N, C-alpha and C positions, 0 to 999 in steps of 0.2 A: 107429449101430453107430461105434461109435471104431476106426480102422484105428491098427494099432501095429506100427511095424518093429524088429523084430528082429533084433543084427550079433552074431553070435558064430562062433568058429571050431570049433566042439567041435558037433558034429551032435546026440551025445545031449542037452546044452542046449538046443538050439532045437527039438527034438522035446517035449521037454518046456514049452519055452515057447510053444509052438503049442498044446497041450493045456489048460496053465491058461488060458492067455487066453480062449480058446474058451468056456473053463466059462464063465468070468469075466465072458464078454460082451464080447470085443474080438473084434474084423476082424485076426488075426495075419497079418503078413508076414515072411517069413525072409530072413536073405542069409549066407552063410557066411565073408565076408573083408569089410574094410572098403570094399574097390574095386567089390563090388558090390552092398554095404548102397547106397551113396551111388547108384549107377547107377537103384537102384529106387527111392530117396528121389527123385532128380531126376526120376522118372517119375509120381510117385503125389502124394496129398496125405497125408500121413501127419502126424497132430496130434503124437505120443507114439514118441519111440525111446527101444528103450533098446541100448546098446551095449556090448559087452564092452572092458575098455582095453587086456587087453595080446593082441593080436594081428599074425601075421605079413604085412608088407606095410603099409599103412595100416593102421595103427594106433587105438583109441578116440578117444584125444584128436584127434587130425589130421581124425578123422571127423566127432568135434563142432564143429571150430571151420570145416570145410567146410561142414555143414547149418546152423549159425549163422549162415556168410556168404549162405545163400540164404534162410533162411525165419528170421528171428532168433524168432520167436513158437514155432516148435517146442518142444513141452516133453523137452529129455533127458536121458536117468537113464544113468547110467555104471555099469557091472557092475566091482566093485574085489574084489582076494584081502581075503581077512578078513581087517580089523585093519588097512589099509591106506589111512590116513586121510590122509599126504601126497600119495598118487595120488588121492585123492578132492578135496583141495581144490585141485590141480592144475585138475581138472576144474573144478570151481568158478569159477575161475580165468577158466576160459575160456567161461563162461556154463553149463556144467551147471547143473542146475535139484535135482539131488539123485543120490543114490549108492544101490545096495543091494551087501550082499557078497558073493561065493561062501562056502559055496552056496547056493543058492537057496531060500530060505523060502518058501510059500506068502505068510504073514503078512504078509513084506516087502514082499512083491512085491503083494500087495494094498492095503497101504497107500502104497507109491510111487504107485501109479497112483492111488488117490483123491486123494492131495493133487496130483498132475498136473492130472486133470481139474477138480479145484476152482481149480488156480491159471489154467488153462485158458477158466473160467467168466469167472473174476474179469477176464481180461485184454478178455473177450470185452463184459463191460458197464460196460469203463474203473472201475474202483473203486479206489481209491487203494490200493498195497501198505503203508503207513504212514501212522500217523497221528497228530501231538504233541500232548496237550492238554497245559496248566499252569494247577496250581490252587496258587494261593498260593505256598510254597515249594518243593511238588512235582510234576516232570515227569511225564508218562505218554506212553512212546513203544513204542505197539500197532503190531508187525509183522506183517501177518498175508496176506499175497503175497509175491510175487517182485521183489527188490531187484538191481536189478542194474546198478547206477553206483552215485559218491558218494554221503555223506550231506551235502554240505555246506549245503545249505539249513537242516536240521535243524540240525549243529552251530553256524550262525550264527543260530536263533532261540535256540536254549541260549544262548550268547553274551550276546546281550540282554536274558537275565533274570537278572540279577545276585543277586534276593533266594533265587533257586534254593538248597536246599540238601538235596534228595534226588531220586533218579529212578531209574523204575520201568522195564525193557526188558520188556513182554511179544513173546513169536514164537509166533504162532498157529501148528496143526498143519497146516497149506499155507502155510506159509512157506518161503522160500529166499530165502539170500543169497548173490552171489559173492563175488567177492575183492573188489572196491573195496567193496562195502559192508561186508564186515567190515573192512574195514579201517578204512572210516570211523567203525565202530560203536565199536572198538577207540579210536579218537582223542578220541569224543566221551568213553568212560570214562574215558583218559584223563586230561581235561582236567578232568572231573568229580573224579577224585582229586585233580588238583595242588592244586583249589578249597577240600579237604578234606572233599568232600560225601561221604554215603554214595548208594550204589548199590546194585539187583542184576538180574539175570535170571532171569523165568522161561520157559522153553523147554519147548515140549511136543515139539517131535520130537525124538527120541535123536539119531537122525544129527548135527543141527545141533550139539546137547552136546556131541557128540565133537567134532566142526570145531571151536567155539569152545576147546574145550581145548588140541586141536591147536595151535589158533592164539593162543594166550596170555592168551584173553582172562578164562578162570575165574581166573588169577594179578592181575585188577585187581578182579572183583566175586566174588561168590557166585553160584552157576549155580543156578535152582532148577525144578525139574520143572512144578510147579503157581505159576499167581498168587496161592494163597491162601500157600501157601510163604511166596511172596516177601515180600506183605504181613506175615506173621506176623516175618517176620527183619525187619523194617524200622519194626515197631509202627507201620504204618498202620491 
């Protein structure tokens, strides 16, 4: 049974999380503050942490930074206010892997936890989070895991293939990108635009479609929900 630590200063929210997580087959522990959450985390083995962003004392971003410093492999899902994508972006820059909005819905929580569990499995099996395939004039960049660094190696491979005129990026259901990875992807798309090449993104997770829009990526390329939609738009 996977252990999940939930940190939130609102007791009713913690009680709701405990009920939901137990019903979903997880083993929850709860903390009413950032300080208490860090103490509990240091004493236990929690592969997944959910933390509210806005808390008195040590806030969620500080909690995120300290936990990542202790155990970088921890999957951290931050809880933000509805529509607060800027805070979500700040959390992703600190290597959070996902975010959910308040008020919490069971479907959003289920999706975030399933994505976190899948990323943990991929990390354990050492599966590559991204794969680049070049087929003639087309480059296919498949992002399926958590990318927490720049994408310079991928950018260099693309630059070494001057015949390319199309780029299709697919972001899978369990993918996650931090700030450095989003910046790297932006640079790749900008270079394709300068080369007058066509590009598109197929992004399954709604959270990351919102992040891409907030980061300005939607101004560079069209973003589609499915690969089929993107392929049709690019006449592939």
